KOLDOTOR-126991 format. One record per residue (C-alpha): chain; x, y negated, z. Coordinates in steps of 0.2 Angstrom, whole numbers, plus 2048, in hexadecimal, padded with zeros to 3 digits. Example, Ala and Ser with C-alpha at 12.3 -4.5 7.8 and 13.67 -1.06 7.14 Angstrom:
2
pt ch A; px 83E; py 816; pz 827
pt ch A; px 844; py 805; pz 824
//
This chain:
315
pt ch A; px 7FC; py 866; pz 825
pt ch A; px 7EA; py 86A; pz 824
pt ch A; px 7E1; py 86F; pz 813
pt ch A; px 7D3; py 864; pz 80C
pt ch A; px 7C7; py 870; pz 811
pt ch A; px 7CD; py 870; pz 823
pt ch A; px 7CD; py 85D; pz 823
pt ch A; px 7BB; py 85D; pz 81D
pt ch A; px 7B6; py 86A; pz 82A
pt ch A; px 7BE; py 860; pz 838
pt ch A; px 7B5; py 850; pz 833
pt ch A; px 7A4; py 859; pz 832
pt ch A; px 7A5; py 85E; pz 844
pt ch A; px 7A4; py 84D; pz 84B
pt ch A; px 793; py 845; pz 850
pt ch A; px 791; py 837; pz 844
pt ch A; px 789; py 826; pz 84A
pt ch A; px 786; py 819; pz 83D
pt ch A; px 785; py 807; pz 842
pt ch A; px 782; py 7F7; pz 838
pt ch A; px 791; py 7EC; pz 837
pt ch A; px 78B; py 7E0; pz 844
pt ch A; px 788; py 7ED; pz 851
pt ch A; px 798; py 7F6; pz 84D
pt ch A; px 7A3; py 7E7; pz 84F
pt ch A; px 79A; py 7E2; pz 85F
pt ch A; px 79E; py 7F4; pz 866
pt ch A; px 7AF; py 7F3; pz 85F
pt ch A; px 7B3; py 7E2; pz 868
pt ch A; px 7AB; py 7E7; pz 878
pt ch A; px 7B7; py 7F7; pz 878
pt ch A; px 7C6; py 7EC; pz 875
pt ch A; px 7C2; py 7E1; pz 883
pt ch A; px 7C0; py 7F0; pz 88E
pt ch A; px 7D1; py 7F7; pz 889
pt ch A; px 7C9; py 804; pz 87E
pt ch A; px 7C0; py 80D; pz 88D
pt ch A; px 7B5; py 817; pz 882
pt ch A; px 7C5; py 822; pz 880
pt ch A; px 7C8; py 82E; pz 88E
pt ch A; px 7D7; py 834; pz 884
pt ch A; px 7E6; py 829; pz 882
pt ch A; px 7E7; py 830; pz 870
pt ch A; px 7D7; py 829; pz 86B
pt ch A; px 7D7; py 81B; pz 85E
pt ch A; px 7CB; py 80D; pz 858
pt ch A; px 7CC; py 809; pz 846
pt ch A; px 7C4; py 7FB; pz 83C
pt ch A; px 7B7; py 805; pz 834
pt ch A; px 7B5; py 813; pz 841
pt ch A; px 7B6; py 817; pz 853
pt ch A; px 7BB; py 829; pz 857
pt ch A; px 7B9; py 82F; pz 869
pt ch A; px 7BF; py 83F; pz 870
pt ch A; px 7AD; py 844; pz 874
pt ch A; px 7AB; py 848; pz 862
pt ch A; px 7A2; py 838; pz 85D
pt ch A; px 7A6; py 82F; pz 84D
pt ch A; px 79F; py 81E; pz 84D
pt ch A; px 79F; py 816; pz 83C
pt ch A; px 79A; py 806; pz 834
pt ch A; px 78C; py 809; pz 828
pt ch A; px 797; py 800; pz 81A
pt ch A; px 7A6; py 80B; pz 81E
pt ch A; px 7A1; py 81A; pz 813
pt ch A; px 7A9; py 81A; pz 802
pt ch A; px 7A6; py 82C; pz 7FD
pt ch A; px 79D; py 83C; pz 802
pt ch A; px 7A5; py 84D; pz 7FF
pt ch A; px 79B; py 85D; pz 803
pt ch A; px 78F; py 853; pz 80F
pt ch A; px 79D; py 84B; pz 818
pt ch A; px 79D; py 838; pz 817
pt ch A; px 7AF; py 830; pz 816
pt ch A; px 7B7; py 81F; pz 81A
pt ch A; px 7C4; py 818; pz 80F
pt ch A; px 7D3; py 820; pz 818
pt ch A; px 7CA; py 831; pz 81A
pt ch A; px 7C6; py 832; pz 808
pt ch A; px 7D8; py 82D; pz 803
pt ch A; px 7DF; py 83A; pz 80F
pt ch A; px 7D3; py 847; pz 808
pt ch A; px 7D8; py 844; pz 7F6
pt ch A; px 7EB; py 844; pz 7FB
pt ch A; px 7E9; py 855; pz 803
pt ch A; px 7E0; py 85B; pz 7F3
pt ch A; px 7EE; py 856; pz 7E8
pt ch A; px 7FB; py 85D; pz 7F4
pt ch A; px 7F2; py 86E; pz 7F4
pt ch A; px 7F2; py 86E; pz 7E1
pt ch A; px 805; py 869; pz 7E0
pt ch A; px 811; py 86C; pz 7EE
pt ch A; px 816; py 865; pz 7FF
pt ch A; px 824; py 858; pz 7FF
pt ch A; px 833; py 859; pz 80B
pt ch A; px 83E; py 84B; pz 810
pt ch A; px 84F; py 849; pz 818
pt ch A; px 854; py 83F; pz 827
pt ch A; px 85F; py 834; pz 81C
pt ch A; px 84F; py 82F; pz 812
pt ch A; px 846; py 82A; pz 821
pt ch A; px 854; py 820; pz 828
pt ch A; px 856; py 817; pz 818
pt ch A; px 843; py 813; pz 817
pt ch A; px 841; py 80D; pz 829
pt ch A; px 851; py 803; pz 82A
pt ch A; px 854; py 7FC; pz 819
pt ch A; px 845; py 7FD; pz 80C
pt ch A; px 83A; py 7EE; pz 80B
pt ch A; px 82D; py 7E7; pz 800
pt ch A; px 834; py 7D9; pz 7F5
pt ch A; px 830; py 7C7; pz 7FA
pt ch A; px 837; py 7B7; pz 7F3
pt ch A; px 832; py 7A5; pz 7F5
pt ch A; px 83A; py 796; pz 7EC
pt ch A; px 831; py 786; pz 7F2
pt ch A; px 82C; py 77D; pz 7E3
pt ch A; px 81E; py 774; pz 7D9
pt ch A; px 81A; py 779; pz 7C7
pt ch A; px 80E; py 771; pz 7BB
pt ch A; px 809; py 781; pz 7B3
pt ch A; px 80C; py 792; pz 7BA
pt ch A; px 804; py 7A3; pz 7BB
pt ch A; px 801; py 7AF; pz 7C9
pt ch A; px 803; py 7C0; pz 7C3
pt ch A; px 804; py 7D2; pz 7CA
pt ch A; px 807; py 7E3; pz 7C6
pt ch A; px 7F7; py 7ED; pz 7C2
pt ch A; px 7F4; py 7FA; pz 7CF
pt ch A; px 806; py 7FB; pz 7D4
pt ch A; px 806; py 807; pz 7E3
pt ch A; px 7FA; py 812; pz 7DA
pt ch A; px 804; py 812; pz 7CA
pt ch A; px 813; py 818; pz 7D3
pt ch A; px 80C; py 826; pz 7DE
pt ch A; px 801; py 82D; pz 7D0
pt ch A; px 811; py 830; pz 7C6
pt ch A; px 81E; py 834; pz 7D4
pt ch A; px 814; py 83C; pz 7E2
pt ch A; px 81F; py 84B; pz 7E3
pt ch A; px 82F; py 843; pz 7E0
pt ch A; px 83F; py 845; pz 7EA
pt ch A; px 849; py 835; pz 7EA
pt ch A; px 859; py 82F; pz 7F3
pt ch A; px 85F; py 81E; pz 7ED
pt ch A; px 86E; py 81E; pz 7E1
pt ch A; px 870; py 831; pz 7E3
pt ch A; px 861; py 83A; pz 7DB
pt ch A; px 84F; py 838; pz 7D5
pt ch A; px 848; py 849; pz 7D3
pt ch A; px 838; py 847; pz 7C8
pt ch A; px 829; py 851; pz 7CB
pt ch A; px 823; py 85E; pz 7BF
pt ch A; px 811; py 85D; pz 7C6
pt ch A; px 807; py 84D; pz 7C4
pt ch A; px 7F9; py 849; pz 7D0
pt ch A; px 7E8; py 844; pz 7C9
pt ch A; px 7E1; py 835; pz 7D2
pt ch A; px 7D7; py 82E; pz 7C4
pt ch A; px 7C7; py 82F; pz 7CE
pt ch A; px 7CF; py 821; pz 7D9
pt ch A; px 7D2; py 815; pz 7CC
pt ch A; px 7C2; py 80B; pz 7D0
pt ch A; px 7C4; py 80D; pz 7E3
pt ch A; px 7D2; py 800; pz 7E7
pt ch A; px 7D1; py 801; pz 7FA
pt ch A; px 7D3; py 814; pz 7F9
pt ch A; px 7E1; py 813; pz 7EC
pt ch A; px 7EB; py 808; pz 7F8
pt ch A; px 7E7; py 812; pz 807
pt ch A; px 7EF; py 822; pz 7FF
pt ch A; px 800; py 819; pz 7FF
pt ch A; px 7FD; py 813; pz 811
pt ch A; px 7FA; py 825; pz 817
pt ch A; px 80B; py 82A; pz 810
pt ch A; px 814; py 81B; pz 818
pt ch A; px 80D; py 81A; pz 829
pt ch A; px 818; py 81E; pz 838
pt ch A; px 810; py 813; pz 845
pt ch A; px 7FE; py 811; pz 84B
pt ch A; px 7F4; py 807; pz 858
pt ch A; px 7EF; py 811; pz 867
pt ch A; px 7E1; py 80B; pz 873
pt ch A; px 7E2; py 810; pz 885
pt ch A; px 7DA; py 80B; pz 895
pt ch A; px 7E8; py 7FE; pz 896
pt ch A; px 7E6; py 7F6; pz 885
pt ch A; px 7EE; py 7F9; pz 875
pt ch A; px 800; py 7FD; pz 870
pt ch A; px 80A; py 801; pz 860
pt ch A; px 80F; py 814; pz 861
pt ch A; px 818; py 820; pz 855
pt ch A; px 80D; py 82C; pz 84D
pt ch A; px 810; py 83D; pz 845
pt ch A; px 80B; py 83C; pz 833
pt ch A; px 80B; py 84C; pz 829
pt ch A; px 809; py 842; pz 819
pt ch A; px 818; py 837; pz 81C
pt ch A; px 822; py 836; pz 80C
pt ch A; px 832; py 82C; pz 80D
pt ch A; px 838; py 831; pz 7FC
pt ch A; px 829; py 82A; pz 7F3
pt ch A; px 829; py 81A; pz 7FE
pt ch A; px 83C; py 817; pz 7FB
pt ch A; px 838; py 819; pz 7E8
pt ch A; px 829; py 80D; pz 7E9
pt ch A; px 833; py 7FF; pz 7F2
pt ch A; px 842; py 801; pz 7E6
pt ch A; px 837; py 800; pz 7D7
pt ch A; px 82E; py 7F1; pz 7DD
pt ch A; px 83E; py 7E8; pz 7E2
pt ch A; px 846; py 7EC; pz 7D1
pt ch A; px 837; py 7E4; pz 7C8
pt ch A; px 838; py 7D5; pz 7D4
pt ch A; px 84A; py 7D2; pz 7D1
pt ch A; px 847; py 7D2; pz 7BE
pt ch A; px 838; py 7C6; pz 7C0
pt ch A; px 843; py 7BA; pz 7CA
pt ch A; px 852; py 7BB; pz 7BF
pt ch A; px 84A; py 7BD; pz 7AD
pt ch A; px 838; py 7B6; pz 7AF
pt ch A; px 83C; py 7A8; pz 7BB
pt ch A; px 831; py 7AE; pz 7C9
pt ch A; px 830; py 7A1; pz 7D7
pt ch A; px 826; py 7AC; pz 7E2
pt ch A; px 825; py 7BF; pz 7E5
pt ch A; px 81B; py 7C9; pz 7F2
pt ch A; px 81B; py 7DC; pz 7EF
pt ch A; px 813; py 7DD; pz 7DE
pt ch A; px 80D; py 7CB; pz 7DB
pt ch A; px 818; py 7BD; pz 7D3
pt ch A; px 816; py 7AA; pz 7CF
pt ch A; px 81F; py 7A7; pz 7BE
pt ch A; px 820; py 798; pz 7B2
pt ch A; px 812; py 799; pz 7A5
pt ch A; px 81E; py 79A; pz 797
pt ch A; px 827; py 7A9; pz 79E
pt ch A; px 818; py 7B5; pz 79E
pt ch A; px 81E; py 7BF; pz 78E
pt ch A; px 82E; py 7C3; pz 798
pt ch A; px 825; py 7C8; pz 7A8
pt ch A; px 819; py 7D3; pz 79E
pt ch A; px 828; py 7DC; pz 795
pt ch A; px 830; py 7DF; pz 7A6
pt ch A; px 820; py 7E7; pz 7AD
pt ch A; px 81D; py 7F2; pz 79E
pt ch A; px 82F; py 7F8; pz 79E
pt ch A; px 82C; py 7FF; pz 7B0
pt ch A; px 81B; py 806; pz 7AB
pt ch A; px 80F; py 7F9; pz 7B1
pt ch A; px 803; py 7ED; pz 7AA
pt ch A; px 803; py 7DB; pz 7B0
pt ch A; px 7F3; py 7D2; pz 7B5
pt ch A; px 7F1; py 7BF; pz 7B5
pt ch A; px 7E8; py 7BA; pz 7C6
pt ch A; px 7E9; py 7A7; pz 7C4
pt ch A; px 7F0; py 799; pz 7B9
pt ch A; px 7F4; py 786; pz 7BC
pt ch A; px 7FD; py 77A; pz 7C7
pt ch A; px 808; py 783; pz 7D4
pt ch A; px 80F; py 780; pz 7E5
pt ch A; px 81A; py 78C; pz 7EE
pt ch A; px 81D; py 788; pz 801
pt ch A; px 823; py 799; pz 808
pt ch A; px 81F; py 7AC; pz 807
pt ch A; px 80C; py 7AD; pz 809
pt ch A; px 809; py 79B; pz 807
pt ch A; px 806; py 795; pz 7F5
pt ch A; px 7FA; py 78E; pz 7E8
pt ch A; px 7F8; py 792; pz 7D6
pt ch A; px 7E9; py 78A; pz 7CD
pt ch A; px 7DA; py 790; pz 7D7
pt ch A; px 7E3; py 79E; pz 7E0
pt ch A; px 7E7; py 797; pz 7F1
pt ch A; px 7EE; py 7A1; pz 7FF
pt ch A; px 7E6; py 79F; pz 810
pt ch A; px 7F6; py 798; pz 819
pt ch A; px 7F7; py 78B; pz 80B
pt ch A; px 7E4; py 787; pz 80C
pt ch A; px 7E6; py 784; pz 81F
pt ch A; px 7F6; py 77B; pz 81D
pt ch A; px 7FD; py 787; pz 82A
pt ch A; px 80F; py 786; pz 824
pt ch A; px 814; py 774; pz 823
pt ch A; px 827; py 776; pz 81F
pt ch A; px 82D; py 77E; pz 80F
pt ch A; px 837; py 78E; pz 812
pt ch A; px 842; py 797; pz 805
pt ch A; px 842; py 7AA; pz 807
pt ch A; px 84A; py 7B8; pz 7FE
pt ch A; px 849; py 7CA; pz 801
pt ch A; px 84C; py 7D3; pz 7F1
pt ch A; px 856; py 7E3; pz 7F2
pt ch A; px 857; py 7F4; pz 7EA
pt ch A; px 85F; py 802; pz 7F3
pt ch A; px 863; py 80A; pz 7E1
pt ch A; px 86C; py 801; pz 7D3
pt ch A; px 85D; py 7FA; pz 7C9
pt ch A; px 864; py 800; pz 7B8
pt ch A; px 867; py 812; pz 7BF
pt ch A; px 855; py 812; pz 7C5
pt ch A; px 84E; py 80B; pz 7B5
pt ch A; px 856; py 819; pz 7AA
pt ch A; px 84E; py 826; pz 7B5
pt ch A; px 83D; py 81E; pz 7B6
pt ch A; px 83D; py 81A; pz 7A3
pt ch A; px 842; py 82C; pz 79F
pt ch A; px 834; py 833; pz 7A9
pt ch A; px 827; py 827; pz 7A2
pt ch A; px 82C; py 82C; pz 790
pt ch A; px 82A; py 83F; pz 795
pt ch A; px 819; py 83B; pz 79D
pt ch A; px 813; py 831; pz 78D
pt ch A; px 818; py 840; pz 782
pt ch A; px 80E; py 84C; pz 78D
//
């Protein structure tokens, strides 16, 4: 794993070309139509904010830059990786076992639930900064469901990212990715990638926490819709939903209120908050769906999480 300094140095060696969004997407589209022929190496890649070629060119959209460090301009994912490398350097490298990877890839999923229904008065609420709230506390954890949760003695400091939502979300993505899109002379394909930042312990813990909260939201707060960290609940159940979120160490944010209609996962309306599939009437038939499952017993997990949160508050 490279150090933050080595990563900065590697970025600085590229010849940087900045294009306005229109020119960038015109170039991006033409490259895709040609099968990515700008790439003489089959290991090259085209991203949504940058195009990196094996000739040492780094073609960026002008609005892609989120931060500048020691003269090096960085995109969202680059700055996220840089900050993650910095925290690892201050703390320690995590290690993982084959069993943890197998559990993550084969069994762990984000919580999703849809009960087709119409409601006169509902709320769309979500956990405030859910992924950030977990990795900023448990970055160096070691977790195997129902077996152990070894809590970190070192806490990372990502407070500078609190106002940078896209970067915050990208940090978790960097630790989860095992697949990437590769562009070759023959088009694009999904390939396995070697990710030195891969962290199945943290990802397993994240998915288990989100599923445990989702189960409580459905069973105690009457949620009729769940997608990751967002919930549609009856208006009168808000105090219960807030209590659930607070017990797990999160705040709850109200996104919308009003008449609600749940059709399927990703297809809903709550007041003025309308998903695109609902707006476009893309899903015409109502579809019940439930994928809520923790790999650990929720009570077992709750005791360990709450114990850590109490220690953190005292510190």
